[in-house]
LODREN-712330 format. One record per residue (C-alpha): residue number from 1; residue in three letters; chain; x, y, z. Coordinates in pm, 1 decimal. Layout:
<nodes>
   num   residuo   cadena         c1         c2         c3
   NUM       ala        A          X          Y          Z
...
</nodes>
This chain:
<nodes>
   num   residuo   cadena         c1         c2         c3
     1       met        A    -1240.8    -1712.0    -2299.4
     2       pro        A    -1141.5    -1829.7    -1947.7
     3       asp        A     -868.6    -1632.9    -1773.0
     4       pro        A     -554.1    -1854.9    -1773.3
     5       ser        A     -418.5    -1681.5    -1464.3
     6       ala        A     -738.6    -1756.7    -1271.6
     7       ala        A     -720.6    -2120.7    -1376.3
     8       asp        A     -356.0    -2135.6    -1266.4
     9       ala        A     -443.0    -1983.0     -928.6
    10       thr        A     -723.7    -2232.1     -877.5
    11       ala        A     -497.3    -2524.3     -965.4
    12       ala        A     -223.2    -2395.5     -734.9
    13       ala        A     -471.5    -2358.1     -447.5
    14       ala        A     -597.9    -2714.1     -504.3
    15       ala        A     -240.9    -2845.7     -498.7
    16       val        A     -164.6    -2671.2     -168.1
    17       leu        A     -485.0    -2804.5      -16.5
    18       ala        A     -399.9    -3158.4     -129.4
    19       asp        A      -58.7    -3124.7       37.0
    20       leu        A     -218.3    -2995.5      358.9
    21       arg        A     -453.5    -3292.5      354.9
    22       glu        A     -160.5    -3532.6      317.7
    23       glu        A       40.6    -3361.2      593.0
    24       gly        A     -253.4    -3402.6      828.3
    25       arg        A     -293.8    -3768.6      736.9
    26       glu        A       74.1    -3834.6      801.3
    27       leu        A       58.4    -3680.8     1148.2
    28       asp        A     -269.4    -3860.9     1218.0
    29       ala        A      -95.1    -4189.7     1139.5
    30       leu        A      172.3    -4100.5     1394.5
    31       val        A      -67.7    -4032.9     1682.5
    32       gly        A     -384.3    -4220.9     1586.4
    33       glu        A     -287.2    -4548.5     1752.3
    34       leu        A      -92.9    -4410.0     2047.5
    35       pro        A     -191.5    -4557.2     2385.4
    36       ala        A     -350.5    -4297.6     2611.2
    37       pro        A      -47.1    -4271.4     2845.5
    38       asp        A      175.1    -4169.2     2551.6
    39       trp        A      -31.3    -3854.9     2498.0
    40       thr        A      123.9    -3716.7     2817.2
    41       arg        A      480.0    -3756.8     2686.9
    42       pro        A      670.5    -3426.1     2702.3
    43       thr        A      774.9    -3270.9     2372.7
    44       pro        A     1060.6    -3024.7     2311.6
    45       ala        A      817.4    -2734.1     2362.5
    46       pro        A      838.2    -2637.2     2731.0
    47       arg        A      543.7    -2771.4     2933.4
    48       trp        A      375.2    -2914.5     2622.9
    49       ser        A      292.0    -3283.3     2590.5
    50       ile        A      185.3    -3461.7     2273.7
    51       ala        A     -172.5    -3381.5     2376.7
    52       his        A      -87.0    -3010.6     2392.8
    53       gln        A       56.5    -3025.2     2041.6
    54       ile        A     -257.3    -3181.2     1892.8
    55       ala        A     -479.0    -2950.4     2099.2
    56       his        A     -293.8    -2650.8     1959.3
    57       leu        A     -341.1    -2772.8     1602.5
    58       his        A     -710.1    -2827.3     1676.2
    59       trp        A     -737.6    -2477.7     1820.6
    60       thr        A     -571.0    -2311.5     1522.4
    61       asp        A     -771.0    -2518.3     1273.2
    62       arg        A    -1088.0    -2394.9     1441.7
    63       ala        A     -956.9    -2038.2     1426.9
    64       ala        A     -888.2    -2074.3     1055.4
    65       leu        A    -1235.5    -2219.1     1002.5
    66       leu        A    -1390.7    -1921.2     1179.5
    67       ser        A    -1187.0    -1684.5      964.7
    68       leu        A    -1323.6    -1847.6      650.7
    69       thr        A    -1684.0    -1885.7      760.3
    70       asp        A    -1760.7    -1641.0     1042.3
    71       ala        A    -1565.4    -1314.1     1033.5
    72       ala        A    -1749.1    -1175.5     1338.5
    73       gly        A    -1677.4    -1489.8     1537.7
    74       phe        A    -1312.4    -1473.6     1440.0
    75       ala        A    -1297.7    -1106.5     1543.8
    76       arg        A    -1423.4    -1205.2     1889.9
    77       met        A    -1154.9    -1472.7     1906.1
    78       val        A     -891.2    -1210.1     1826.7
    79       glu        A    -1031.0     -980.2     2096.6
    80       asp        A     -997.3    -1261.3     2349.4
    81       ala        A     -638.0    -1316.5     2239.2
    82       leu        A     -555.2     -946.7     2277.7
    83       glu        A     -667.0     -963.2     2639.4
    84       ala        A     -393.8    -1219.5     2708.6
    85       pro        A     -139.0    -1183.4     2426.4
    86       glu        A      136.5    -1370.2     2607.9
    87       ser        A      -70.2    -1665.8     2723.5
    88       phe        A     -365.1    -1725.6     2489.7
    89       val        A     -177.6    -1985.9     2281.9
    90       asp        A      -77.1    -2186.5     2588.8
    91       glu        A     -426.2    -2152.0     2734.6
    92       gly        A     -584.0    -2292.1     2418.3
    93       ala        A     -346.2    -2586.4     2418.6
    94       glu        A     -397.2    -2649.4     2790.7
    95       glu        A     -774.8    -2656.3     2756.3
    96       gly        A     -764.1    -2915.4     2478.8
    97       ala        A     -496.0    -3125.0     2646.7
    98       lys        A     -731.1    -3189.0     2939.5
    99       leu        A     -965.6    -3387.3     2713.9
   100       pro        A     -943.6    -3767.4     2695.7
   101       pro        A     -706.3    -3851.0     2408.3
   102       ala        A     -976.5    -4026.0     2203.3
   103       glu        A    -1203.7    -3720.8     2226.6
   104       leu        A     -922.6    -3478.7     2141.4
   105       leu        A     -826.2    -3690.9     1841.5
   106       ala        A    -1186.9    -3701.4     1720.7
   107       arg        A    -1224.9    -3324.2     1756.9
   108       trp        A     -901.0    -3258.8     1568.9
   109       arg        A    -1008.8    -3487.2     1285.9
   110       ser        A    -1349.2    -3321.2     1266.2
   111       ala        A    -1201.3    -2970.5     1259.0
   112       arg        A     -950.4    -3073.7      990.5
   113       ala        A    -1229.6    -3207.5      771.8
   114       ala        A    -1440.9    -2894.8      818.1
   115       leu        A    -1146.8    -2667.9      742.4
   116       asp        A    -1060.1    -2871.7      434.0
   117       ala        A    -1412.9    -2824.7      300.6
   118       ala        A    -1411.0    -2451.4      378.2
   119       leu        A    -1074.6    -2397.4      208.7
   120       ala        A    -1190.7    -2590.1      -98.0
   121       ala        A    -1505.0    -2376.7     -120.0
   122       ala        A    -1336.3    -2040.5      -59.6
   123       ser        A    -1294.8    -1788.1     -336.3
   124       pro        A     -926.5    -1793.1     -440.2
   125       asp        A     -915.1    -1412.4     -457.8
   126       thr        A    -1072.9    -1329.2     -121.7
   127       arg        A     -846.7    -1233.8      167.4
   128       phe        A     -951.8    -1366.7      505.8
   129       pro        A     -859.2    -1215.2      845.1
   130       trp        A     -582.4    -1366.6     1053.8
   131       tyr        A     -362.7    -1278.2     1351.9
   132       gly        A     -113.5    -1130.0     1106.5
   133       pro        A     -201.6     -982.7      766.0
   134       pro        A     -517.4    -1113.9      593.1
   135       met        A     -454.9    -1417.7      373.4
   136       lys        A     -602.5    -1580.4       67.8
   137       ala        A     -721.2    -1938.7      106.3
   138       ala        A     -410.4    -2083.6      -60.3
   139       ser        A     -183.9    -1891.7      177.6
   140       met        A     -391.9    -2003.5      473.3
   141       ala        A     -359.8    -2365.2      360.2
   142       ser        A       17.5    -2319.3      332.8
   143       ala        A       29.0    -2173.1      682.1
   144       arg        A     -174.6    -2460.8      822.7
   145       leu        A       60.8    -2706.6      651.5
   146       met        A      360.8    -2531.0      803.3
   147       glu        A      208.2    -2551.2     1152.0
   148       thr        A      103.8    -2913.8     1107.9
   149       trp        A      452.1    -3009.8      994.6
   150       ala        A      628.5    -2812.6     1270.4
   151       his        A      415.7    -2943.1     1556.3
   152       gly        A      434.3    -3286.2     1399.4
   153       gln        A      812.3    -3255.1     1429.4
   154       asp        A      775.7    -3189.5     1801.4
   155       ile        A      566.0    -3503.6     1832.6
   156       ala        A      808.3    -3709.2     1623.4
   157       asp        A     1095.5    -3590.2     1843.1
   158       ala        A      902.5    -3688.9     2154.9
   159       leu        A      841.4    -4036.2     2012.8
   160       gly        A     1193.2    -4078.7     1877.6
   161       val        A     1057.7    -4111.2     1522.9
   162       arg        A     1258.1    -3996.6     1221.1
   163       arg        A     1024.1    -3868.4      952.1
   164       thr        A     1107.9    -3878.5      582.5
   165       pro        A     1107.8    -3522.5      443.3
   166       thr        A      887.3    -3468.1      139.1
   167       ala        A      836.0    -3212.3     -135.7
   168       arg        A      560.9    -3063.6       82.5
   169       leu        A      840.7    -2879.2      261.7
   170       arg        A      844.7    -2641.0      -34.5
   171       his        A      549.1    -2461.4      128.0
   172       val        A      731.9    -2427.3      459.3
   173       ala        A     1047.4    -2300.4      289.0
   174       arg        A      854.5    -2043.2       88.0
   175       ile        A      685.1    -1906.8      400.1
   176       gly        A     1023.3    -1891.0      574.7
   177       val        A     1172.6    -1685.7      292.4
   178       arg        A      871.7    -1455.2      264.4
   179       ala        A      868.9    -1399.3      642.6
   180       arg        A     1227.0    -1269.2      649.5
   181       asp        A     1134.7     -906.1      714.8
   182       tyr        A      873.0    -1007.7      972.7
   183       ala        A     1143.7    -1177.3     1178.2
   184       tyr        A     1324.2     -844.3     1199.7
   185       ala        A     1009.1     -640.0     1262.1
   186       val        A      886.7     -856.6     1549.5
   187       arg        A     1220.1     -791.6     1720.8
   188       gly        A     1209.2     -418.3     1654.0
   189       leu        A     1499.3     -441.1     1408.3
   190       pro        A     1531.7     -284.5     1063.2
   191       ala        A     1521.4     -538.1      781.2
   192       pro        A     1800.0     -539.3      520.9
   193       ala        A     1712.7     -335.7      214.2
   194       glu        A     1832.1     -592.3      -38.0
   195       glu        A     1692.1     -938.2     -107.9
   196       phe        A     1888.8    -1249.6      -22.7
   197       arg        A     1948.4    -1547.2     -247.3
   198       val        A     1828.4    -1872.5      -90.0
   199       glu        A     1928.7    -2201.9     -253.4
   200       leu        A     1796.8    -2518.9      -91.6
   201       thr        A     1859.6    -2878.9     -190.4
   202       ala        A     1529.4    -3061.6     -240.1
   203       pro        A     1464.9    -3347.7        3.9
   204       asp        A     1501.5    -3611.9     -267.7
   205       gly        A     1819.8    -3451.9     -400.3
   206       ser        A     1657.2    -3390.2     -737.8
   207       gly        A     1753.0    -3025.2     -762.3
   208       ala        A     1742.8    -2690.8     -585.6
   209       trp        A     1460.9    -2469.6     -465.0
   210       thr        A     1572.2    -2112.4     -527.2
   211       tyr        A     1443.3    -1776.9     -406.9
   212       gly        A     1567.1    -1422.6     -464.6
   213       pro        A     1801.7    -1272.5     -726.0
   214       ser        A     2063.6    -1512.5     -857.9
   215       asp        A     2331.6    -1244.6     -827.0
   216       ala        A     2248.5    -1134.1     -471.0
   217       pro        A     2571.2    -1115.7     -266.3
   218       gln        A     2396.3    -1220.8       57.6
   219       arg        A     2310.3    -1591.0       37.6
   220       ile        A     2178.6    -1891.1      229.0
   221       thr        A     2251.6    -2242.0      104.3
   222       gly        A     2185.8    -2589.1      242.1
   223       pro        A     1931.0    -2870.8      265.1
   224       ala        A     1564.0    -2772.8      244.0
   225       leu        A     1487.1    -2980.6      553.4
   226       asp        A     1745.8    -2791.8      757.7
   227       phe        A     1610.6    -2456.5      644.1
   228       cys        A     1257.2    -2560.2      738.2
   229       leu        A     1373.2    -2679.0     1080.4
   230       leu        A     1545.4    -2344.2     1127.3
   231       val        A     1258.9    -2113.1     1026.3
   232       thr        A     1008.5    -2310.0     1235.0
   233       gln        A     1264.0    -2299.1     1519.3
   234       arg        A     1266.8    -2677.8     1557.2
   235       ala        A     1646.5    -2692.2     1557.3
   236       his        A     1934.7    -2458.1     1637.9
   237       arg        A     2142.0    -2337.2     1346.5
   238       cys        A     2453.2    -2494.2     1503.0
   239       asp        A     2297.5    -2836.2     1442.8
   240       leu        A     2208.1    -2766.4     1079.0
   241       ala        A     2404.9    -2771.4      754.4
   242       leu        A     2314.4    -2418.9      647.9
   243       thr        A     2572.8    -2172.4      517.2
   244       ala        A     2532.4    -1794.9      521.5
   245       thr        A     2731.8    -1563.5      297.6
   246       gly        A     2728.0    -1202.6      413.1
   247       pro        A     2673.2    -1048.4      757.2
   248       asp        A     2302.7     -977.8      709.7
   249       ala        A     2229.0    -1329.8      589.2
   250       asp        A     2426.2    -1464.5      883.7
   251       arg        A     2225.6    -1251.1     1124.3
   252       trp        A     1899.8    -1370.3      971.3
   253       leu        A     1982.1    -1731.8     1053.0
   254       asp        A     1987.5    -1632.0     1419.9
   255       ile        A     1636.9    -1479.9     1419.3
   256       ala        A     1444.0    -1642.0     1132.0
   257       gln        A     1088.0    -1750.4     1203.6
   258       ala        A      811.9    -1860.2      969.1
   259       phe        A      526.6    -1822.8     1218.1
   260       ala        A      324.9    -1518.7     1325.0
   261       gly        A      337.1    -1392.7     1679.9
   262       pro        A      607.7    -1286.4     1923.7
   263       ala        A      971.9    -1363.1     1859.6
   264       gly        A     1033.6    -1728.0     1934.5
   265       gln        A     1312.8    -1843.9     2164.2
   266       gly        A     1403.5    -2136.1     1939.4
   267       arg        A     1581.9    -2455.6     2039.5
   268       ala        A     1909.9    -2470.6     2222.9
   269       pro        A     2200.5    -2649.8     2049.7
   270       glu        A     2185.2    -3025.2     2100.7
   271       gly        A     2501.0    -3035.3     2308.2
   272       ser        A     2362.6    -2787.6     2561.4
   273       arg        A     2032.1    -2960.2     2635.0
</nodes>
């Protein structure tokens, strides 16, 4: 008799991959017809243009593909990063941003397609190496979706485009919640011992996405979009409708980050830019 839990895991992984595919298509639609001069538009990330944003996504998609298909090649990529831990991300983006926009777009599309195929073929139980802890394919797809959405937000901001939030943000929110202790650790701070309750209003207003014990005294409440903007550090908490109950939960909103790597600086409040 088939293992129901294995079937559930396979279905869940397929659903995440379908959402990643759709997130990539949505961003592709935003940049695919841009005139070449628009690729040099500055985005909210210091010194990064729209080209840098797409180049970074291309770079990380290639890294994920190596992780899935060539562990030795990925290990060499990590060694290179360790030689320049403060600059390797910017260097990867800068290298890609020098390409003609049409070539960069084609390379990003090709890498996305190759990564999609590799994720679909990966064993759901295997953990693959990454810059943080090793991840299963479904978690890697979620992480790629989070990055695609976050850097897509930078591009949308640069173009003055307001995107409609979707249920795909559930993946970003989940990573943000699960990365709570990492946000403390990367800053050399002790994480709170108790779990928080996080209650987020779904983008379509249909209900709440909830995480943590229902009776936890420390709580975060607010729109799912705002929480996702916060944990990806695409907006300052002062500009978001998030409420913290309890001193530890309040502190977390100041340092939350859903991405691996050094502590991010985040965005300044809108009024101070």
